[in-house]
Backbone bond lengths (Angstrom), bond angles and torsions (degrees), N, CA, C in turn:
res aa  C-N    CA-C-N  psi(-1)  N-CA   C-N-CA  omega(-1)  CA-C   N-CA-C  phi
1 M - - - 1.466 - - 1.506 109.65 -
2 Y 1.309 116.06 141.60 1.431 120.89 175.85 1.549 109.95 -74.69
3 V 1.289 115.50 131.79 1.458 121.53 177.95 1.535 108.33 -103.42
4 C 1.284 115.50 -44.90 1.477 121.81 179.25 1.525 109.06 -118.87
5 V 1.304 114.97 105.48 1.462 119.49 -178.37 1.526 111.16 -71.45
6 C 1.321 116.89 -36.00 1.457 123.14 -178.89 1.523 110.38 -57.38
7 K 1.322 117.53 -42.67 1.472 122.64 -176.30 1.515 111.75 -105.22
8 G 1.339 118.42 -4.90 1.467 120.26 -179.69 1.498 112.79 69.72
9 V 1.320 119.35 35.26 1.447 123.76 -178.69 1.507 111.26 -91.71
10 T 1.309 118.03 131.68 1.484 122.88 -179.69 1.490 111.94 -107.10
11 T 1.341 116.33 167.61 1.451 120.54 175.03 1.523 110.85 -61.84
12 R 1.286 117.83 -36.58 1.476 121.00 177.45 1.516 113.11 -59.11
13 Q 1.319 116.05 -40.09 1.471 121.00 177.21 1.516 111.97 -65.72
14 I 1.342 116.63 -37.26 1.469 120.72 178.70 1.519 110.58 -69.86
15 V 1.318 118.47 -39.18 1.476 122.59 175.79 1.536 108.21 -62.15
16 Q 1.316 117.24 -44.06 1.490 120.02 179.26 1.503 110.49 -63.83
17 A 1.311 118.87 -41.48 1.458 122.89 -179.90 1.548 108.89 -61.88
18 A 1.308 117.50 -40.91 1.445 121.22 178.37 1.546 110.80 -62.98
19 A 1.330 115.63 -41.60 1.459 119.67 175.98 1.545 112.32 -64.63
20 E 1.307 117.96 -24.60 1.439 121.95 -179.98 1.546 111.89 -91.97
21 G 1.286 117.64 8.00 1.456 121.78 173.49 1.501 117.55 109.92
22 V 1.323 119.55 -2.78 1.468 120.26 179.13 1.550 107.13 -72.37
23 T 1.318 115.55 129.59 1.428 119.25 179.34 1.560 112.25 -127.89
24 R 1.310 117.78 -10.34 1.459 121.08 -175.21 1.524 108.93 -130.99
25 M 1.347 115.21 154.23 1.471 120.29 179.48 1.517 112.18 -58.84
26 R 1.322 117.70 -37.52 1.457 120.47 178.94 1.520 110.55 -59.08
27 E 1.292 117.20 -39.15 1.466 121.27 -179.81 1.545 109.22 -71.69
28 L 1.325 116.82 -41.24 1.457 121.20 178.24 1.533 110.14 -63.50
29 R 1.279 117.84 -40.06 1.492 121.60 176.80 1.508 109.42 -60.91
30 C 1.285 117.50 -44.71 1.448 123.28 -178.74 1.539 111.26 -64.53
31 K 1.313 115.38 -45.01 1.479 121.11 -176.63 1.494 114.64 -74.53
32 L 1.358 117.31 -43.34 1.484 119.89 -171.93 1.538 111.47 -113.80
33 G 1.283 119.69 -17.64 1.460 121.06 178.74 1.558 114.29 90.37
34 V 1.309 116.12 5.69 1.501 117.99 178.77 1.522 109.81 -61.37
35 T 1.269 116.22 146.75 1.482 128.27 178.54 1.526 113.12 65.77
36 T 1.330 119.44 15.58 1.459 120.54 178.94 1.497 113.17 -91.88
37 E 1.300 119.52 -11.58 1.488 121.45 -179.47 1.537 108.84 -107.17
38 C 1.279 117.56 -92.00 1.496 121.10 -173.48 1.505 113.77 -91.99
39 N 1.354 119.00 -14.04 1.444 124.20 177.13 1.525 115.13 68.50
40 L 1.325 118.83 9.07 1.432 122.19 179.36 1.536 112.55 -71.37
41 C 1.291 117.51 -20.04 1.453 124.82 -177.46 1.529 113.61 -87.24
42 A 1.307 118.25 -6.53 1.459 121.38 -171.69 1.530 114.33 -53.40
43 Q 1.306 117.01 -51.09 1.481 120.20 -178.06 1.500 110.77 -63.42
44 C 1.297 117.10 -48.81 1.485 120.00 -179.77 1.543 112.01 -63.44
45 A 1.313 117.37 -41.72 1.441 121.08 -179.87 1.579 109.38 -63.60
46 H 1.305 115.49 -42.84 1.463 119.73 179.53 1.527 111.17 -62.86
47 Q 1.322 117.13 -42.07 1.448 122.96 178.59 1.551 110.25 -64.45
48 C 1.291 117.41 -42.36 1.481 122.72 178.46 1.513 109.14 -61.43
49 L 1.335 116.32 -44.93 1.475 118.30 -178.32 1.537 110.22 -67.75
50 R 1.306 118.25 -39.90 1.490 120.54 177.79 1.550 109.51 -62.28
51 S 1.319 115.76 -43.48 1.494 118.02 -179.68 1.523 111.21 -64.00
52 A 1.304 115.09 -43.88 1.487 119.32 179.94 1.527 111.59 -60.91
53 L 1.310 116.17 -40.28 1.479 120.38 179.77 1.526 109.88 -71.12
54 A 1.334 118.30 -35.72 1.459 120.99 -177.56 1.548 109.89 -71.78
55 E 1.298 117.84 -27.69 1.446 121.26 -178.06 1.530 113.77 -80.76
56 Q 1.319 117.01 -11.43 1.450 120.36 179.91 1.496 109.70 -73.40
57 T 1.295 116.99 141.72 1.478 120.19 176.22 1.512 107.16 -77.15
58 P 1.325 117.10 160.46 1.472 119.84 176.93 1.525 112.71 -55.13
59 Q 1.307 115.49 -36.13 1.472 119.87 -179.71 1.538 110.59 -67.49
60 Q 1.352 115.74 -40.94 1.456 119.07 177.07 1.547 111.16 -64.95
61 A 1.314 115.58 -41.17 1.440 119.43 179.21 1.516 111.95 -64.30
62 A 1.305 117.18 -37.44 1.462 120.87 178.48 1.536 112.06 -66.75
63 K 1.317 116.36 -32.65 1.483 119.97 -177.37 1.524 112.13 -88.34
64 R 1.348 114.92 -9.43 1.468 118.61 -176.20 1.541 110.71 -64.63
65 P 1.316 116.63 128.35 1.462 119.83 176.48 1.489 109.00 -68.16
66 R 1.304 116.57 155.71 1.471 121.51 -179.29 1.543 106.99 -93.19
67 F 1.347 114.32 125.41 1.445 121.26 178.21 1.506 110.07 -79.30
68 H 1.316 118.59 132.93 1.457 123.14 175.00 1.459 109.94 -117.98
69 A 1.319 116.28 115.34 1.502 122.62 -179.87 1.496 106.74 -70.92
70 P 1.340 117.14 142.22 1.440 120.29 175.61 1.527 112.35 -62.68
71 A 1.276 115.74 145.04 1.484 120.33 -178.48 1.508 109.55 -65.87
72 S 1.307 114.89 144.61 1.471 120.08 177.73 1.547 109.03 -76.71
73 Q 1.329 115.50 159.81 1.441 119.32 177.68 1.518 112.25 -59.14
74 A 1.332 118.43 -36.59 1.423 121.30 178.45 1.518 113.49 -63.35
75 A 1.335 113.90 -41.78 1.475 118.69 177.91 1.536 111.81 -65.67
76 I 1.320 114.74 -38.61 1.466 120.16 177.22 1.507 111.51 -62.94
77 A 1.325 116.01 -43.06 1.469 121.34 179.25 1.508 110.37 -63.29
78 L 1.309 119.19 -38.24 1.465 121.44 178.44 1.538 111.42 -67.33
79 E 1.312 116.88 -36.83 1.450 119.54 -179.55 1.505 111.31 -70.55
80 V 1.346 118.19 -32.99 1.440 122.80 -178.06 1.515 110.36 -73.22
81 S 1.328 118.35 -39.37 1.461 121.19 -175.38 1.494 114.05 -78.56
């Protein structure tokens, strides 16, 4: 099912992102682009992410890599100065 029509993001992509280490909406936004346009998908995307994380076994969660969002330009500028 499509969750974000603006970016063409499906529930399957959100489940895959969770398996790849995404655990927060901020990370999901960075990885897939959900909520970056009209923001109408925010509630559904959040629920899909929560469901995907809840369905993981403890062993899967332990093996899950940690997703690191790229630093924003503002954060980079602060580190440089």
